[in-house]
C-alpha positions as CSV (number, residue, x, y, z in Angstrom):
1,M,-3.7,16.5,-8.7
2,T,-4.4,15.7,-11.7
3,H,-6.8,12.6,-13.1
4,S,-3.7,11.3,-14.4
5,G,-1.1,11.8,-11.1
6,V,-4.3,9.2,-9.1
7,L,-4.6,6.8,-12.0
8,S,-0.4,6.5,-11.4
9,W,-1.2,6.8,-7.9
10,I,-3.6,3.9,-8.6
11,V,-1.1,1.6,-10.4
12,L,1.4,2.9,-8.3
13,G,-0.5,1.3,-5.1
14,L,-2.1,-1.9,-7.4
15,V,2.3,-3.2,-7.9
16,A,2.9,-1.7,-4.2
17,G,0.0,-4.0,-2.9
18,T,1.4,-7.2,-4.9
19,V,4.9,-6.4,-3.4
20,A,4.0,-6.2,0.3
21,K,2.3,-9.9,-0.6
22,V,4.7,-11.7,-2.1
23,L,6.9,-10.0,1.1
24,L,4.4,-11.1,3.6
25,P,2.9,-14.7,1.7
26,G,-1.0,-15.7,3.4
27,R,-3.8,-16.0,3.5
28,D,-5.5,-12.6,3.9
29,P,-9.1,-12.6,5.1
30,G,-9.9,-9.9,2.3
31,G,-8.2,-11.7,-0.6
32,L,-7.4,-10.9,-3.7
33,V,-9.6,-8.0,-3.4
34,G,-8.5,-6.8,-0.1
35,T,-5.0,-6.9,-0.7
36,V,-5.1,-4.4,-3.7
37,L,-7.2,-1.4,-1.4
38,I,-4.7,-2.2,1.1
39,G,-2.1,-1.4,-1.4
40,I,-3.6,1.7,-2.8
41,A,-4.4,2.7,0.4
42,G,-0.8,1.7,1.5
43,A,0.4,4.0,-1.4
44,F,-1.7,6.9,-0.9
45,I,-0.5,6.8,2.9
46,G,3.1,5.9,2.4
47,G,3.1,8.7,0.3
48,W,1.8,11.0,3.1
49,L,3.4,9.7,5.5
50,S,7.0,10.0,3.1
51,A,5.5,14.0,2.5
52,T,5.1,15.3,6.3
53,F,8.0,13.6,8.1
54,L,10.6,13.5,6.1
55,D,9.9,16.2,4.2
56,R,10.0,14.7,0.7
57,P,7.5,16.6,-1.6
58,I,5.1,14.0,-3.5
59,A,6.8,14.1,-7.1
60,N,4.2,12.9,-9.8
61,N,6.6,11.8,-11.4
62,V,5.7,7.8,-10.7
63,V,9.8,6.4,-11.4
64,D,10.8,8.2,-7.8
65,P,12.9,5.4,-6.2
66,G,11.6,7.0,-3.0
67,L,8.0,7.4,-3.7
68,W,8.2,3.1,-4.5
69,V,9.6,2.6,-0.7
70,A,7.4,5.2,0.8
71,A,4.4,2.9,-0.9
72,I,5.9,-0.6,-0.2
73,A,6.8,0.1,3.0
74,G,2.6,2.1,3.6
75,S,1.5,-1.4,2.2
76,L,3.7,-3.1,4.6
77,V,2.3,-2.0,7.1
78,L,-1.2,-1.8,6.7
79,L,-1.3,-5.5,5.7
80,I,0.4,-6.3,8.6
81,V,-2.2,-4.5,11.1
82,Y,-5.2,-6.0,9.2
83,R,-3.9,-9.4,9.4
84,L,-3.2,-8.8,13.2
85,L,-7.3,-7.1,13.2
86,F,-8.6,-9.3,11.3
87,G,-6.4,-12.5,10.4
88,H,-7.7,-15.3,12.7
89,S,-11.5,-14.3,11.4
90,R,-12.5,-17.3,10.0
91,D,-11.2,-19.7,12.2
92,R,-14.0,-17.8,15.1
93,R,-16.4,-19.4,13.3
């Protein structure tokens, strides 16, 4: 992956994290920075899962709709898991 490829995945992750946050509103323990990092990780994980299990190669073309769906789905899954694991940490204090 080239530097522009990594940069495009980070931008894709930022957008995917924002879309995941819009689809799942509410307070997150990590705030905006945590949501952005979850979006970036979700984009990478979603792309990897799509390439591994759905036999869709990861294209360097960021306008591929399948890539966007995989990135947003990965971000949603990570955001849900993050909320399940750390969502009530503020209530315990």
